[in-house]
PDB file of N, CA, C and O in Angstrom:
ATOM      1  N   MET A   1      22.535  28.509 -31.327  1.00  0.00           N
ATOM      2  CA  MET A   1      21.237  29.081 -30.993  1.00  0.00           C
ATOM      3  C   MET A   1      21.208  30.731 -30.955  1.00  0.00           C
ATOM      4  O   MET A   1      22.103  31.389 -30.427  1.00  0.00           O
ATOM      5  N   LYS A   2      20.141  31.254 -31.542  1.00  0.00           N
ATOM      6  CA  LYS A   2      20.108  32.799 -31.378  1.00  0.00           C
ATOM      7  C   LYS A   2      19.905  33.123 -30.051  1.00  0.00           C
ATOM      8  O   LYS A   2      19.427  32.321 -29.248  1.00  0.00           O
ATOM      9  N   GLY A   3      20.266  34.339 -29.748  1.00  0.00           N
ATOM     10  CA  GLY A   3      20.101  34.921 -28.555  1.00  0.00           C
ATOM     11  C   GLY A   3      18.618  34.750 -27.840  1.00  0.00           C
ATOM     12  O   GLY A   3      18.493  34.329 -26.690  1.00  0.00           O
ATOM     13  N   ASN A   4      17.573  35.115 -28.642  1.00  0.00           N
ATOM     14  CA  ASN A   4      16.188  34.958 -28.344  1.00  0.00           C
ATOM     15  C   ASN A   4      15.849  33.757 -27.997  1.00  0.00           C
ATOM     16  O   ASN A   4      15.252  33.521 -26.947  1.00  0.00           O
ATOM     17  N   GLN A   5      16.192  32.878 -28.837  1.00  0.00           N
ATOM     18  CA  GLN A   5      15.965  31.321 -28.711  1.00  0.00           C
ATOM     19  C   GLN A   5      16.670  30.775 -27.357  1.00  0.00           C
ATOM     20  O   GLN A   5      16.089  29.924 -26.685  1.00  0.00           O
ATOM     21  N   MET A   6      17.889  31.265 -26.987  1.00  0.00           N
ATOM     22  CA  MET A   6      18.670  30.792 -25.910  1.00  0.00           C
ATOM     23  C   MET A   6      17.736  31.214 -24.767  1.00  0.00           C
ATOM     24  O   MET A   6      17.444  30.398 -23.893  1.00  0.00           O
ATOM     25  N   GLU A   7      17.214  32.592 -24.747  1.00  0.00           N
ATOM     26  CA  GLU A   7      16.551  32.960 -23.412  1.00  0.00           C
ATOM     27  C   GLU A   7      15.325  32.135 -23.463  1.00  0.00           C
ATOM     28  O   GLU A   7      14.924  31.684 -22.390  1.00  0.00           O
ATOM     29  N   GLN A   8      14.696  31.878 -24.499  1.00  0.00           N
ATOM     30  CA  GLN A   8      13.331  31.130 -24.390  1.00  0.00           C
ATOM     31  C   GLN A   8      13.712  29.730 -23.878  1.00  0.00           C
ATOM     32  O   GLN A   8      12.864  29.155 -23.195  1.00  0.00           O
ATOM     33  N   MET A   9      15.001  29.044 -24.145  1.00  0.00           N
ATOM     34  CA  MET A   9      15.174  27.802 -23.596  1.00  0.00           C
ATOM     35  C   MET A   9      15.407  27.716 -22.075  1.00  0.00           C
ATOM     36  O   MET A   9      15.024  26.778 -21.376  1.00  0.00           O
ATOM     37  N   LYS A  10      16.099  28.830 -21.630  1.00  0.00           N
ATOM     38  CA  LYS A  10      16.329  29.133 -20.337  1.00  0.00           C
ATOM     39  C   LYS A  10      15.161  29.200 -19.525  1.00  0.00           C
ATOM     40  O   LYS A  10      14.978  28.485 -18.540  1.00  0.00           O
ATOM     41  N   LEU A  11      14.269  30.181 -20.003  1.00  0.00           N
ATOM     42  CA  LEU A  11      13.006  30.195 -19.184  1.00  0.00           C
ATOM     43  C   LEU A  11      12.246  28.877 -19.362  1.00  0.00           C
ATOM     44  O   LEU A  11      11.628  28.458 -18.383  1.00  0.00           O
ATOM     45  N   PHE A  12      12.226  28.294 -20.312  1.00  0.00           N
ATOM     46  CA  PHE A  12      11.719  26.851 -20.590  1.00  0.00           C
ATOM     47  C   PHE A  12      12.091  25.885 -19.330  1.00  0.00           C
ATOM     48  O   PHE A  12      11.307  25.274 -18.603  1.00  0.00           O
ATOM     49  N   GLN A  13      13.432  25.922 -19.287  1.00  0.00           N
ATOM     50  CA  GLN A  13      14.136  25.010 -18.312  1.00  0.00           C
ATOM     51  C   GLN A  13      13.768  25.347 -16.961  1.00  0.00           C
ATOM     52  O   GLN A  13      13.520  24.458 -16.145  1.00  0.00           O
ATOM     53  N   TRP A  14      13.708  26.770 -16.621  1.00  0.00           N
ATOM     54  CA  TRP A  14      13.275  27.255 -15.283  1.00  0.00           C
ATOM     55  C   TRP A  14      11.912  26.752 -14.960  1.00  0.00           C
ATOM     56  O   TRP A  14      11.639  26.254 -13.868  1.00  0.00           O
ATOM     57  N   ILE A  15      11.083  26.889 -15.914  1.00  0.00           N
ATOM     58  CA  ILE A  15       9.719  26.404 -15.620  1.00  0.00           C
ATOM     59  C   ILE A  15       9.583  24.988 -15.351  1.00  0.00           C
ATOM     60  O   ILE A  15       8.781  24.588 -14.507  1.00  0.00           O
ATOM     61  N   ASN A  16      10.394  24.130 -16.085  1.00  0.00           N
ATOM     62  CA  ASN A  16      10.452  22.694 -15.802  1.00  0.00           C
ATOM     63  C   ASN A  16      10.964  22.402 -14.303  1.00  0.00           C
ATOM     64  O   ASN A  16      10.441  21.557 -13.577  1.00  0.00           O
ATOM     65  N   MET A  17      12.020  23.185 -13.945  1.00  0.00           N
ATOM     66  CA  MET A  17      12.457  22.894 -12.575  1.00  0.00           C
ATOM     67  C   MET A  17      11.594  23.289 -11.624  1.00  0.00           C
ATOM     68  O   MET A  17      11.504  22.529 -10.659  1.00  0.00           O
ATOM     69  N   VAL A  18      10.811  24.441 -11.620  1.00  0.00           N
ATOM     70  CA  VAL A  18       9.893  24.949 -10.706  1.00  0.00           C
ATOM     71  C   VAL A  18       8.633  24.051 -10.726  1.00  0.00           C
ATOM     72  O   VAL A  18       8.094  23.744  -9.662  1.00  0.00           O
ATOM     73  N   SER A  19       8.240  23.703 -11.701  1.00  0.00           N
ATOM     74  CA  SER A  19       7.119  22.672 -11.980  1.00  0.00           C
ATOM     75  C   SER A  19       7.443  21.456 -11.191  1.00  0.00           C
ATOM     76  O   SER A  19       6.566  20.916 -10.516  1.00  0.00           O
ATOM     77  N   PHE A  20       8.661  20.996 -11.241  1.00  0.00           N
ATOM     78  CA  PHE A  20       8.967  19.628 -10.560  1.00  0.00           C
ATOM     79  C   PHE A  20       8.908  19.896  -9.147  1.00  0.00           C
ATOM     80  O   PHE A  20       8.415  19.013  -8.444  1.00  0.00           O
ATOM     81  N   ALA A  21       9.336  20.991  -8.581  1.00  0.00           N
ATOM     82  CA  ALA A  21       9.442  21.344  -7.324  1.00  0.00           C
ATOM     83  C   ALA A  21       7.871  21.341  -6.735  1.00  0.00           C
ATOM     84  O   ALA A  21       7.546  20.690  -5.742  1.00  0.00           O
ATOM     85  N   VAL A  22       7.050  22.086  -7.426  1.00  0.00           N
ATOM     86  CA  VAL A  22       5.647  22.070  -7.141  1.00  0.00           C
ATOM     87  C   VAL A  22       5.030  20.600  -7.228  1.00  0.00           C
ATOM     88  O   VAL A  22       4.268  20.242  -6.329  1.00  0.00           O
ATOM     89  N   ASN A  23       5.317  19.788  -8.220  1.00  0.00           N
ATOM     90  CA  ASN A  23       4.838  18.577  -8.131  1.00  0.00           C
ATOM     91  C   ASN A  23       5.291  17.657  -6.956  1.00  0.00           C
ATOM     92  O   ASN A  23       4.608  16.797  -6.399  1.00  0.00           O
ATOM     93  N   ASP A  24       6.480  17.981  -6.710  1.00  0.00           N
ATOM     94  CA  ASP A  24       7.185  17.206  -5.607  1.00  0.00           C
ATOM     95  C   ASP A  24       6.504  17.451  -4.367  1.00  0.00           C
ATOM     96  O   ASP A  24       5.998  16.519  -3.742  1.00  0.00           O
ATOM     97  N   ILE A  25       6.457  18.574  -3.990  1.00  0.00           N
ATOM     98  CA  ILE A  25       5.798  19.079  -2.754  1.00  0.00           C
ATOM     99  C   ILE A  25       4.303  18.662  -2.489  1.00  0.00           C
ATOM    100  O   ILE A  25       3.795  18.341  -1.415  1.00  0.00           O
ATOM    101  N   VAL A  26       3.664  18.757  -3.864  1.00  0.00           N
ATOM    102  CA  VAL A  26       2.223  18.125  -3.739  1.00  0.00           C
ATOM    103  C   VAL A  26       2.216  16.697  -3.416  1.00  0.00           C
ATOM    104  O   VAL A  26       1.267  16.257  -2.767  1.00  0.00           O
ATOM    105  N   LEU A  27       3.061  16.004  -3.750  1.00  0.00           N
ATOM    106  CA  LEU A  27       3.127  14.552  -3.354  1.00  0.00           C
ATOM    107  C   LEU A  27       3.484  14.377  -1.877  1.00  0.00           C
ATOM    108  O   LEU A  27       3.046  13.396  -1.276  1.00  0.00           O
ATOM    109  N   TYR A  28       4.309  15.339  -1.220  1.00  0.00           N
ATOM    110  CA  TYR A  28       4.565  15.450   0.243  1.00  0.00           C
ATOM    111  C   TYR A  28       3.548  15.611   0.869  1.00  0.00           C
ATOM    112  O   TYR A  28       3.226  14.877   1.803  1.00  0.00           O
ATOM    113  N   LEU A  29       2.768  16.743   0.403  1.00  0.00           N
ATOM    114  CA  LEU A  29       1.578  17.143   1.159  1.00  0.00           C
ATOM    115  C   LEU A  29       0.401  16.155   1.113  1.00  0.00           C
ATOM    116  O   LEU A  29      -0.556  16.212   1.885  1.00  0.00           O
ATOM    117  N   ASP A  30       0.545  15.323   0.220  1.00  0.00           N
ATOM    118  CA  ASP A  30      -0.610  14.196   0.335  1.00  0.00           C
ATOM    119  C   ASP A  30      -0.400  13.445   1.597  1.00  0.00           C
ATOM    120  O   ASP A  30      -1.409  13.071   2.194  1.00  0.00           O
ATOM    121  N   THR A  31       0.674  13.194   2.046  1.00  0.00           N
ATOM    122  CA  THR A  31       1.009  12.354   3.237  1.00  0.00           C
ATOM    123  C   THR A  31       1.399  13.310   4.378  1.00  0.00           C
ATOM    124  O   THR A  31       1.463  12.767   5.481  1.00  0.00           O
ATOM    125  N   HIS A  32       1.656  14.544   4.336  1.00  0.00           N
ATOM    126  CA  HIS A  32       1.899  15.304   5.379  1.00  0.00           C
ATOM    127  C   HIS A  32       1.126  16.650   5.247  1.00  0.00           C
ATOM    128  O   HIS A  32       1.722  17.710   5.055  1.00  0.00           O
ATOM    129  N   PRO A  33      -0.213  16.561   5.357  1.00  0.00           N
ATOM    130  CA  PRO A  33      -1.158  17.642   4.958  1.00  0.00           C
ATOM    131  C   PRO A  33      -0.902  18.700   6.040  1.00  0.00           C
ATOM    132  O   PRO A  33      -1.094  19.840   5.617  1.00  0.00           O
ATOM    133  N   MET A  34      -0.518  18.626   7.327  1.00  0.00           N
ATOM    134  CA  MET A  34      -0.499  19.652   8.172  1.00  0.00           C
ATOM    135  C   MET A  34       0.929  20.313   8.234  1.00  0.00           C
ATOM    136  O   MET A  34       1.126  21.176   9.089  1.00  0.00           O
ATOM    137  N   ASP A  35       1.806  19.994   7.479  1.00  0.00           N
ATOM    138  CA  ASP A  35       3.089  20.510   7.414  1.00  0.00           C
ATOM    139  C   ASP A  35       3.179  22.098   6.882  1.00  0.00           C
ATOM    140  O   ASP A  35       3.369  22.352   5.692  1.00  0.00           O
ATOM    141  N   GLN A  36       3.045  22.983   7.753  1.00  0.00           N
ATOM    142  CA  GLN A  36       3.094  24.383   7.543  1.00  0.00           C
ATOM    143  C   GLN A  36       4.111  25.000   6.774  1.00  0.00           C
ATOM    144  O   GLN A  36       3.919  25.959   6.027  1.00  0.00           O
ATOM    145  N   GLU A  37       5.337  24.363   6.991  1.00  0.00           N
ATOM    146  CA  GLU A  37       6.481  24.777   6.354  1.00  0.00           C
ATOM    147  C   GLU A  37       6.390  24.314   4.859  1.00  0.00           C
ATOM    148  O   GLU A  37       6.825  25.037   3.963  1.00  0.00           O
ATOM    149  N   ALA A  38       5.775  23.003   4.588  1.00  0.00           N
ATOM    150  CA  ALA A  38       5.671  22.459   3.199  1.00  0.00           C
ATOM    151  C   ALA A  38       4.654  23.432   2.479  1.00  0.00           C
ATOM    152  O   ALA A  38       4.872  23.830   1.334  1.00  0.00           O
ATOM    153  N   ILE A  39       3.563  23.787   3.179  1.00  0.00           N
ATOM    154  CA  ILE A  39       2.388  24.517   2.515  1.00  0.00           C
ATOM    155  C   ILE A  39       2.902  25.792   2.243  1.00  0.00           C
ATOM    156  O   ILE A  39       2.503  26.373   1.234  1.00  0.00           O
ATOM    157  N   ALA A  40       3.797  26.369   3.047  1.00  0.00           N
ATOM    158  CA  ALA A  40       4.461  27.624   2.579  1.00  0.00           C
ATOM    159  C   ALA A  40       5.250  27.600   1.270  1.00  0.00           C
ATOM    160  O   ALA A  40       5.063  28.332   0.299  1.00  0.00           O
ATOM    161  N   TYR A  41       6.137  26.665   1.403  1.00  0.00           N
ATOM    162  CA  TYR A  41       7.009  26.214   0.080  1.00  0.00           C
ATOM    163  C   TYR A  41       6.212  26.037  -1.034  1.00  0.00           C
ATOM    164  O   TYR A  41       6.543  26.620  -2.067  1.00  0.00           O
ATOM    165  N   PHE A  42       5.099  25.256  -1.019  1.00  0.00           N
ATOM    166  CA  PHE A  42       4.077  24.921  -2.061  1.00  0.00           C
ATOM    167  C   PHE A  42       3.607  26.395  -2.370  1.00  0.00           C
ATOM    168  O   PHE A  42       3.994  26.733  -3.488  1.00  0.00           O
ATOM    169  N   ASN A  43       3.088  27.103  -1.898  1.00  0.00           N
ATOM    170  CA  ASN A  43       2.549  28.418  -2.117  1.00  0.00           C
ATOM    171  C   ASN A  43       3.409  29.420  -2.881  1.00  0.00           C
ATOM    172  O   ASN A  43       3.022  29.999  -3.897  1.00  0.00           O
ATOM    173  N   HIS A  44       4.764  29.599  -2.239  1.00  0.00           N
ATOM    174  CA  HIS A  44       5.761  30.248  -2.791  1.00  0.00           C
ATOM    175  C   HIS A  44       5.975  29.824  -4.207  1.00  0.00           C
ATOM    176  O   HIS A  44       5.647  30.586  -5.117  1.00  0.00           O
ATOM    177  N   PHE A  45       6.542  28.578  -4.467  1.00  0.00           N
ATOM    178  CA  PHE A  45       6.698  27.992  -5.704  1.00  0.00           C
ATOM    179  C   PHE A  45       5.733  27.872  -6.751  1.00  0.00           C
ATOM    180  O   PHE A  45       5.999  27.884  -7.953  1.00  0.00           O
ATOM    181  N   ARG A  46       4.415  27.737  -6.155  1.00  0.00           N
ATOM    182  CA  ARG A  46       3.360  27.911  -7.068  1.00  0.00           C
ATOM    183  C   ARG A  46       3.187  29.187  -7.758  1.00  0.00           C
ATOM    184  O   ARG A  46       2.953  29.329  -8.958  1.00  0.00           O
ATOM    185  N   GLU A  47       3.325  30.103  -6.876  1.00  0.00           N
ATOM    186  CA  GLU A  47       3.379  31.550  -7.548  1.00  0.00           C
ATOM    187  C   GLU A  47       4.651  32.060  -8.432  1.00  0.00           C
ATOM    188  O   GLU A  47       4.682  32.933  -9.300  1.00  0.00           O
ATOM    189  N   VAL A  48       5.682  31.236  -7.929  1.00  0.00           N
ATOM    190  CA  VAL A  48       6.995  31.526  -8.848  1.00  0.00           C
ATOM    191  C   VAL A  48       6.665  30.814 -10.375  1.00  0.00           C
ATOM    192  O   VAL A  48       6.963  31.321 -11.456  1.00  0.00           O
ATOM    193  N   ARG A  49       6.095  29.741 -10.207  1.00  0.00           N
ATOM    194  CA  ARG A  49       5.708  29.015 -11.506  1.00  0.00           C
ATOM    195  C   ARG A  49       4.689  29.769 -12.384  1.00  0.00           C
ATOM    196  O   ARG A  49       4.832  29.942 -13.594  1.00  0.00           O
ATOM    197  N   MET A  50       3.611  30.211 -11.624  1.00  0.00           N
ATOM    198  CA  MET A  50       2.730  31.129 -12.601  1.00  0.00           C
ATOM    199  C   MET A  50       3.467  32.364 -13.145  1.00  0.00           C
ATOM    200  O   MET A  50       3.310  32.693 -14.320  1.00  0.00           O
ATOM    201  N   ASN A  51       4.196  32.994 -12.387  1.00  0.00           N
ATOM    202  CA  ASN A  51       4.878  34.121 -13.000  1.00  0.00           C
ATOM    203  C   ASN A  51       5.712  33.828 -14.174  1.00  0.00           C
ATOM    204  O   ASN A  51       5.739  34.522 -15.190  1.00  0.00           O
ATOM    205  N   ALA A  52       6.421  32.706 -13.963  1.00  0.00           N
ATOM    206  CA  ALA A  52       7.284  32.237 -14.965  1.00  0.00           C
ATOM    207  C   ALA A  52       6.431  31.881 -16.164  1.00  0.00           C
ATOM    208  O   ALA A  52       6.811  32.213 -17.287  1.00  0.00           O
ATOM    209  N   LEU A  53       5.447  31.309 -16.008  1.00  0.00           N
ATOM    210  CA  LEU A  53       4.467  30.974 -17.091  1.00  0.00           C
ATOM    211  C   LEU A  53       3.923  32.184 -17.892  1.00  0.00           C
ATOM    212  O   LEU A  53       3.872  32.266 -19.119  1.00  0.00           O
ATOM    213  N   LYS A  54       3.485  33.205 -16.888  1.00  0.00           N
ATOM    214  CA  LYS A  54       3.051  34.419 -17.453  1.00  0.00           C
ATOM    215  C   LYS A  54       4.161  35.140 -18.361  1.00  0.00           C
ATOM    216  O   LYS A  54       3.889  35.696 -19.425  1.00  0.00           O
ATOM    217  N   GLU A  55       5.485  35.057 -17.788  1.00  0.00           N
ATOM    218  CA  GLU A  55       6.455  35.785 -18.600  1.00  0.00           C
ATOM    219  C   GLU A  55       6.673  34.990 -19.847  1.00  0.00           C
ATOM    220  O   GLU A  55       6.889  35.664 -20.854  1.00  0.00           O
ATOM    221  N   TYR A  56       6.661  33.683 -19.982  1.00  0.00           N
ATOM    222  CA  TYR A  56       6.720  32.960 -21.138  1.00  0.00           C
ATOM    223  C   TYR A  56       5.853  33.281 -22.013  1.00  0.00           C
ATOM    224  O   TYR A  56       6.191  33.513 -23.174  1.00  0.00           O
ATOM    225  N   GLU A  57       4.336  33.361 -21.520  1.00  0.00           N
ATOM    226  CA  GLU A  57       3.356  33.603 -22.610  1.00  0.00           C
ATOM    227  C   GLU A  57       3.604  35.134 -23.086  1.00  0.00           C
ATOM    228  O   GLU A  57       3.335  35.397 -24.258  1.00  0.00           O
ATOM    229  N   ASN A  58       4.079  36.109 -22.283  1.00  0.00           N
ATOM    230  CA  ASN A  58       4.119  37.431 -22.763  1.00  0.00           C
ATOM    231  C   ASN A  58       5.197  37.530 -23.831  1.00  0.00           C
ATOM    232  O   ASN A  58       5.116  38.370 -24.727  1.00  0.00           O
ATOM    233  N   CYS A  59       6.256  36.631 -23.732  1.00  0.00           N
ATOM    234  CA  CYS A  59       7.485  36.846 -24.580  1.00  0.00           C
ATOM    235  C   CYS A  59       7.229  35.851 -25.921  1.00  0.00           C
ATOM    236  O   CYS A  59       7.581  36.143 -27.064  1.00  0.00           O
ATOM    237  N   TYR A  60       6.583  34.693 -25.549  1.00  0.00           N
ATOM    238  CA  TYR A  60       6.582  33.488 -26.657  1.00  0.00           C
ATOM    239  C   TYR A  60       5.263  32.914 -26.902  1.00  0.00           C
ATOM    240  O   TYR A  60       5.129  32.039 -27.757  1.00  0.00           O
ATOM    241  N   GLY A  61       4.314  33.328 -26.236  1.00  0.00           N
ATOM    242  CA  GLY A  61       3.087  32.712 -26.341  1.00  0.00           C
ATOM    243  C   GLY A  61       2.629  31.808 -25.324  1.00  0.00           C
ATOM    244  O   GLY A  61       3.553  31.584 -24.542  1.00  0.00           O
ATOM    245  N   PRO A  62       1.611  31.219 -25.029  1.00  0.00           N
ATOM    246  CA  PRO A  62       1.084  30.375 -23.954  1.00  0.00           C
ATOM    247  C   PRO A  62       1.952  29.057 -24.036  1.00  0.00           C
ATOM    248  O   PRO A  62       2.298  28.722 -25.169  1.00  0.00           O
ATOM    249  N   LEU A  63       2.322  28.314 -23.030  1.00  0.00           N
ATOM    250  CA  LEU A  63       3.090  27.114 -22.996  1.00  0.00           C
ATOM    251  C   LEU A  63       2.113  26.184 -22.436  1.00  0.00           C
ATOM    252  O   LEU A  63       2.241  25.010 -22.785  1.00  0.00           O
ATOM    253  N   THR A  64       1.121  26.490 -21.603  1.00  0.00           N
ATOM    254  CA  THR A  64       0.244  25.630 -20.981  1.00  0.00           C
ATOM    255  C   THR A  64      -1.012  26.154 -21.051  1.00  0.00           C
ATOM    256  O   THR A  64      -1.124  27.319 -21.434  1.00  0.00           O
ATOM    257  N   ILE A  65      -2.157  25.407 -20.703  1.00  0.00           N
ATOM    258  CA  ILE A  65      -3.622  25.981 -20.853  1.00  0.00           C
ATOM    259  C   ILE A  65      -3.758  26.879 -19.584  1.00  0.00           C
ATOM    260  O   ILE A  65      -4.721  27.645 -19.543  1.00  0.00           O
ATOM    261  N   ASP A  66      -2.837  26.847 -18.500  1.00  0.00           N
ATOM    262  CA  ASP A  66      -2.913  27.793 -17.548  1.00  0.00           C
ATOM    263  C   ASP A  66      -2.958  29.211 -17.848  1.00  0.00           C
ATOM    264  O   ASP A  66      -3.629  30.003 -17.186  1.00  0.00           O
ATOM    265  N   THR A  67      -2.287  29.514 -18.785  1.00  0.00           N
ATOM    266  CA  THR A  67      -2.018  31.045 -19.174  1.00  0.00           C
ATOM    267  C   THR A  67      -2.616  31.270 -20.525  1.00  0.00           C
ATOM    268  O   THR A  67      -2.558  32.414 -20.978  1.00  0.00           O
ATOM    269  N   ALA A  68      -3.195  30.306 -21.242  1.00  0.00           N
ATOM    270  CA  ALA A  68      -3.945  30.505 -22.540  1.00  0.00           C
ATOM    271  C   ALA A  68      -5.176  31.377 -22.233  1.00  0.00           C
ATOM    272  O   ALA A  68      -5.794  31.343 -21.169  1.00  0.00           O
ATOM    273  N   LYS A  69      -5.479  32.211 -23.352  1.00  0.00           N
ATOM    274  CA  LYS A  69      -6.536  33.246 -23.284  1.00  0.00           C
ATOM    275  C   LYS A  69      -7.491  32.531 -24.489  1.00  0.00           C
ATOM    276  O   LYS A  69      -7.110  32.438 -25.656  1.00  0.00           O
ATOM    277  N   PRO A  70      -8.673  32.092 -24.045  1.00  0.00           N
ATOM    278  CA  PRO A  70      -9.766  31.487 -24.995  1.00  0.00           C
ATOM    279  C   PRO A  70     -10.081  32.492 -26.179  1.00  0.00           C
ATOM    280  O   PRO A  70     -10.467  32.089 -27.276  1.00  0.00           O
ATOM    281  N   ASP A  71      -9.891  33.813 -25.883  1.00  0.00           N
ATOM    282  CA  ASP A  71     -10.407  34.778 -27.034  1.00  0.00           C
ATOM    283  C   ASP A  71      -9.336  35.036 -27.926  1.00  0.00           C
ATOM    284  O   ASP A  71      -9.497  35.912 -28.775  1.00  0.00           O
ATOM    285  N   GLN A  72      -8.017  34.263 -27.852  1.00  0.00           N
ATOM    286  CA  GLN A  72      -6.980  34.535 -28.829  1.00  0.00           C
ATOM    287  C   GLN A  72      -6.740  33.403 -29.627  1.00  0.00           C
ATOM    288  O   GLN A  72      -7.308  32.351 -29.336  1.00  0.00           O
ATOM    289  N   LYS A  73      -5.998  33.464 -30.570  1.00  0.00           N
ATOM    290  CA  LYS A  73      -5.521  32.264 -31.554  1.00  0.00           C
ATOM    291  C   LYS A  73      -4.791  31.424 -30.620  1.00  0.00           C
ATOM    292  O   LYS A  73      -4.305  31.877 -29.584  1.00  0.00           O
ATOM    293  N   TRP A  74      -4.695  30.024 -31.023  1.00  0.00           N
ATOM    294  CA  TRP A  74      -3.872  29.101 -30.331  1.00  0.00           C
ATOM    295  C   TRP A  74      -2.399  29.302 -30.955  1.00  0.00           C
ATOM    296  O   TRP A  74      -2.064  28.545 -31.866  1.00  0.00           O
ATOM    297  N   LEU A  75      -1.544  30.251 -30.520  1.00  0.00           N
ATOM    298  CA  LEU A  75      -0.364  30.542 -31.204  1.00  0.00           C
ATOM    299  C   LEU A  75       0.616  29.332 -31.271  1.00  0.00           C
ATOM    300  O   LEU A  75       1.348  29.226 -32.255  1.00  0.00           O
ATOM    301  N   TRP A  76       0.652  28.578 -30.443  1.00  0.00           N
ATOM    302  CA  TRP A  76       1.626  27.491 -30.339  1.00  0.00           C
ATOM    303  C   TRP A  76       1.268  26.527 -31.649  1.00  0.00           C
ATOM    304  O   TRP A  76       2.203  25.860 -32.093  1.00  0.00           O
ATOM    305  N   ALA A  77       0.164  26.435 -32.195  1.00  0.00           N
ATOM    306  CA  ALA A  77      -0.128  25.840 -33.436  1.00  0.00           C
ATOM    307  C   ALA A  77       0.457  26.389 -34.714  1.00  0.00           C
ATOM    308  O   ALA A  77       0.571  25.804 -35.791  1.00  0.00           O
ATOM    309  N   MET A  78       0.807  27.617 -34.399  1.00  0.00           N
ATOM    310  CA  MET A  78       1.461  28.583 -35.504  1.00  0.00           C
ATOM    311  C   MET A  78       2.642  28.434 -35.672  1.00  0.00           C
ATOM    312  O   MET A  78       3.136  28.633 -36.782  1.00  0.00           O
ATOM    313  N   GLN A  79       3.508  27.982 -34.429  1.00  0.00           N
ATOM    314  CA  GLN A  79       4.969  28.097 -34.332  1.00  0.00           C
ATOM    315  C   GLN A  79       5.444  26.759 -34.840  1.00  0.00           C
ATOM    316  O   GLN A  79       4.747  25.749 -34.934  1.00  0.00           O
ATOM    317  N   PRO A  80       6.814  26.888 -35.178  1.00  0.00           N
ATOM    318  CA  PRO A  80       7.524  25.613 -35.673  1.00  0.00           C
ATOM    319  C   PRO A  80       7.443  24.526 -34.562  1.00  0.00           C
ATOM    320  O   PRO A  80       7.528  24.774 -33.359  1.00  0.00           O
ATOM    321  N   MET A  81       7.276  23.339 -35.089  1.00  0.00           N
ATOM    322  CA  MET A  81       7.132  22.186 -34.182  1.00  0.00           C
ATOM    323  C   MET A  81       8.674  21.860 -33.612  1.00  0.00           C
ATOM    324  O   MET A  81       9.587  22.506 -34.126  1.00  0.00           O
ATOM    325  N   PRO A  82       8.952  21.027 -32.725  1.00  0.00           N
ATOM    326  CA  PRO A  82      10.003  20.791 -32.310  1.00  0.00           C
ATOM    327  C   PRO A  82      11.097  20.268 -33.295  1.00  0.00           C
ATOM    328  O   PRO A  82      12.274  20.627 -33.275  1.00  0.00           O
ATOM    329  N   TRP A  83      10.522  19.334 -34.193  1.00  0.00           N
ATOM    330  CA  TRP A  83      11.330  18.501 -35.215  1.00  0.00           C
ATOM    331  C   TRP A  83      11.479  19.643 -36.301  1.00  0.00           C
ATOM    332  O   TRP A  83      12.203  19.412 -37.269  1.00  0.00           O
ATOM    333  N   GLU A  84      10.888  20.756 -36.204  1.00  0.00           N
ATOM    334  CA  GLU A  84      11.310  21.940 -37.221  1.00  0.00           C
ATOM    335  C   GLU A  84      12.205  23.033 -36.727  1.00  0.00           C
ATOM    336  O   GLU A  84      12.448  24.058 -37.364  1.00  0.00           O
ATOM    337  N   GLY A  85      12.689  22.729 -35.512  1.00  0.00           N
ATOM    338  CA  GLY A  85      13.554  23.590 -35.070  1.00  0.00           C
ATOM    339  C   GLY A  85      12.994  24.582 -33.979  1.00  0.00           C
ATOM    340  O   GLY A  85      13.695  25.465 -33.485  1.00  0.00           O
ATOM    341  N   GLY A  86      11.710  24.372 -33.651  1.00  0.00           N
ATOM    342  CA  GLY A  86      10.864  25.196 -32.568  1.00  0.00           C
ATOM    343  C   GLY A  86      11.113  24.628 -31.314  1.00  0.00           C
ATOM    344  O   GLY A  86      11.796  23.604 -31.322  1.00  0.00           O
ATOM    345  N   ILE A  87      10.707  25.066 -30.211  1.00  0.00           N
ATOM    346  CA  ILE A  87      10.832  24.782 -28.774  1.00  0.00           C
ATOM    347  C   ILE A  87       9.232  24.415 -28.323  1.00  0.00           C
ATOM    348  O   ILE A  87       8.236  25.096 -28.571  1.00  0.00           O
ATOM    349  N   CYS A  88       9.288  23.290 -27.675  1.00  0.00           N
ATOM    350  CA  CYS A  88       7.854  22.886 -27.041  1.00  0.00           C
ATOM    351  C   CYS A  88       7.373  24.125 -26.283  1.00  0.00           C
ATOM    352  O   CYS A  88       6.294  24.107 -25.692  1.00  0.00           O
TER     353      CYS A  88
END
């Protein structure tokens, strides 16, 4: 893998890990809505996730609709598909 593609994959994996943590704490908060420590954990990792998504967008184009800008082209449609050697 090229160096740039390796960095892209690392950032993509980090986003997946942080997204899992955010989704997991959301499920916990569904049953423990008053847990202040869990709310702080959620707020922290939600911000970490958004920062990682913005970094990914700046380097490689938007990964999710969260960071897409409607006034720009849908860049992911112009990049190689995973089966063509691209990264989702």
